[in-house]
C-alpha positions as CSV (number, residue, x, y, z in Angstrom):
1,M,0.0,0.0,0.0
2,S,1.3,3.4,-0.8
3,A,0.9,6.6,1.2
4,D,-1.5,8.0,-1.4
5,S,-3.9,5.2,-1.1
6,E,-3.8,5.4,2.7
7,A,-4.8,9.0,2.5
8,G,-7.8,8.2,0.4
9,Q,-6.5,9.8,-2.8
10,P,-6.7,7.8,-6.0
11,E,-3.5,7.3,-7.9
12,A,-3.3,9.3,-11.1
13,P,-2.7,7.2,-14.2
14,R,0.7,7.6,-15.7
15,S,0.9,9.1,-19.2
16,T,3.1,7.7,-22.0
17,A,5.0,11.0,-22.1
18,G,5.7,10.8,-18.4
19,N,7.0,7.2,-18.7
20,I,9.2,8.2,-21.6
21,A,10.5,11.2,-19.6
22,F,11.2,9.0,-16.6
23,G,13.0,6.5,-18.7
24,A,15.1,9.2,-20.3
25,G,16.0,10.7,-16.9
26,A,16.9,7.3,-15.5
27,L,19.1,6.5,-18.5
28,L,20.8,9.9,-18.3
29,T,21.4,9.5,-14.5
30,L,22.9,6.0,-14.9
31,T,25.0,7.1,-17.9
32,T,26.4,10.0,-15.9
33,A,27.2,7.7,-13.0
34,V,29.1,5.3,-15.2
35,L,30.9,8.0,-17.1
36,G,31.7,9.8,-13.8
37,A,33.2,6.6,-12.4
38,F,35.4,6.2,-15.5
39,A,36.5,9.8,-15.4
40,A,37.4,9.8,-11.7
41,V,39.4,6.6,-12.2
42,A,41.3,8.1,-15.1
43,L,42.0,11.3,-13.2
44,L,43.2,9.5,-10.1
45,G,45.4,7.2,-12.3
46,R,47.1,10.2,-13.7
47,T,47.9,11.7,-10.3
48,V,49.4,8.5,-9.0
49,D,51.3,6.8,-11.8
50,P,53.5,9.5,-13.4
51,G,52.1,12.4,-11.2
52,P,52.8,14.0,-7.9
53,L,51.5,11.1,-5.7
54,S,53.7,8.5,-7.3
55,G,56.1,8.5,-4.3
56,V,53.4,8.6,-1.7
57,V,51.2,5.7,-2.9
58,P,52.8,2.3,-3.0
59,D,52.5,0.0,-6.1
60,D,50.2,-2.4,-4.2
61,G,47.9,0.5,-3.1
62,H,47.0,1.8,-6.6
63,R,43.9,-0.4,-6.8
64,A,42.6,1.2,-3.6
65,L,42.6,4.5,-5.4
66,V,40.8,3.0,-8.3
67,V,38.1,1.7,-5.9
68,G,37.8,5.2,-4.4
69,G,37.6,6.7,-7.9
70,I,34.8,4.4,-8.9
71,A,32.9,5.4,-5.7
72,I,33.6,9.2,-6.1
73,G,32.7,9.4,-9.8
74,G,29.7,7.1,-9.5
75,L,28.3,9.0,-6.6
76,T,28.9,12.4,-8.2
77,G,27.5,11.2,-11.5
78,L,24.5,9.8,-9.8
79,M,23.6,12.6,-7.4
80,V,24.2,15.8,-9.5
81,P,21.6,14.9,-12.2
82,V,19.1,13.8,-9.5
83,I,19.6,17.2,-7.7
84,L,19.2,19.1,-11.0
85,F,16.1,17.1,-11.8
86,G,14.7,18.1,-8.4
87,M,15.1,21.8,-9.4
88,V,12.8,21.4,-12.4
89,R,10.4,18.7,-11.2
90,G,8.3,18.9,-8.1
91,K,4.7,18.9,-7.3
92,E,4.2,20.2,-3.7
93,A,0.6,21.0,-4.5
94,N,-0.3,17.4,-5.0
95,G,1.4,16.3,-1.8
96,G,4.7,15.3,-3.5
97,P,8.2,16.6,-2.9
98,P,8.7,20.3,-3.4
99,R,11.0,21.7,-6.0
100,V,14.6,22.3,-4.9
101,G,15.6,25.9,-5.0
102,P,18.9,27.0,-6.4
103,A,20.4,27.7,-3.0
104,A,19.4,24.3,-1.7
105,A,20.6,22.6,-4.8
106,A,24.0,24.3,-4.5
107,R,24.2,23.2,-0.9
108,K,23.4,19.6,-1.9
109,V,26.0,19.6,-4.7
110,L,28.5,21.0,-2.2
111,T,27.6,18.3,0.2
112,V,28.2,15.7,-2.4
113,L,31.6,17.2,-3.2
114,V,32.6,17.3,0.5
115,F,31.6,13.6,0.8
116,D,33.7,12.9,-2.3
117,V,36.7,14.4,-0.6
118,W,35.9,12.2,2.4
119,L,35.9,9.1,0.2
120,L,39.1,10.2,-1.5
121,A,40.8,10.5,2.0
122,V,39.5,7.0,2.9
123,A,40.8,5.5,-0.3
124,F,44.1,7.3,0.1
125,L,44.5,6.0,3.7
126,V,43.6,2.4,2.6
127,A,46.1,2.8,-0.3
128,Q,48.8,3.2,2.4
129,L,48.2,-0.3,3.5
130,G,49.9,-1.3,0.2
131,W,53.2,-0.8,2.0
132,I,52.5,-3.9,4.2
133,L,49.8,-5.9,2.4
134,P,49.7,-7.5,-1.0
135,A,47.7,-5.7,-3.8
136,R,44.7,-8.1,-3.8
137,L,44.2,-7.8,0.0
138,T,44.6,-4.1,-0.2
139,T,41.9,-4.0,-2.8
140,V,39.5,-6.1,-0.7
141,V,40.1,-3.8,2.3
142,A,39.5,-0.8,0.0
143,V,36.2,-2.1,-1.2
144,F,34.9,-2.5,2.4
145,A,36.4,0.7,3.6
146,V,35.1,2.9,0.8
147,G,31.9,1.0,0.6
148,F,31.2,1.6,4.3
149,G,32.8,5.1,4.2
150,W,29.4,6.7,4.5
151,V,28.9,5.4,8.1
152,P,31.1,7.9,10.0
153,P,29.6,11.0,8.4
154,A,26.1,9.5,8.9
155,L,26.7,9.3,12.6
156,V,27.6,13.0,13.1
157,P,24.6,15.0,14.3
158,W,24.7,17.6,11.5
159,E,21.7,19.4,12.8
160,R,23.6,20.6,15.9
161,F,26.1,22.3,13.6
162,G,23.3,24.0,11.6
163,L,24.0,21.7,8.6
164,G,21.0,19.5,8.7
165,D,19.4,20.9,5.6
166,G,22.5,20.5,3.5
167,F,23.1,16.9,4.5
168,G,19.5,16.0,4.1
169,K,17.0,14.9,6.7
170,L,16.2,11.2,7.2
171,R,13.0,12.0,9.0
172,P,10.1,13.9,7.4
173,S,9.5,17.5,8.5
174,A,6.8,18.4,10.9
175,S,4.7,20.0,8.2
176,R,4.7,16.7,6.2
177,Q,3.9,14.6,9.3
178,A,0.8,16.7,10.0
179,K,-0.7,15.8,6.6
């Protein structure tokens, strides 16, 4: 059961144009996520192999940066189009999510970029394990460390620092609970 049917409102039938627009938006979002992952891996590879980080990252730690690049590029490529779609699509009058304003969208994009820096730091720290661990084991550790890298930022009470809106709220607002 959906929330709309519980409220006694009948679900509106979907139009063919709406289905095509949704499919195009989903395809665009997935495409940007994949291309973002490839781009981030390519950029990180250039900074490590012949670049300025070649002496800092051991040979057995390069794959950890590749894992971090996949996460960073995929996350950015996924979230930025979704945030931009939220700026043009919203139906607050029908009880749906409101449109995202330019200032809120900028804060959300900045939040994604800050989280990308966090994931890059996690990947770089795991890459340092390449000094003592073989490459395959470093890669496995990197997958788990980067994959669960969202946990420490999720445990911080961002609302206490006045950043609750930029980092999103997991609970619905009081105005939406009253409906």
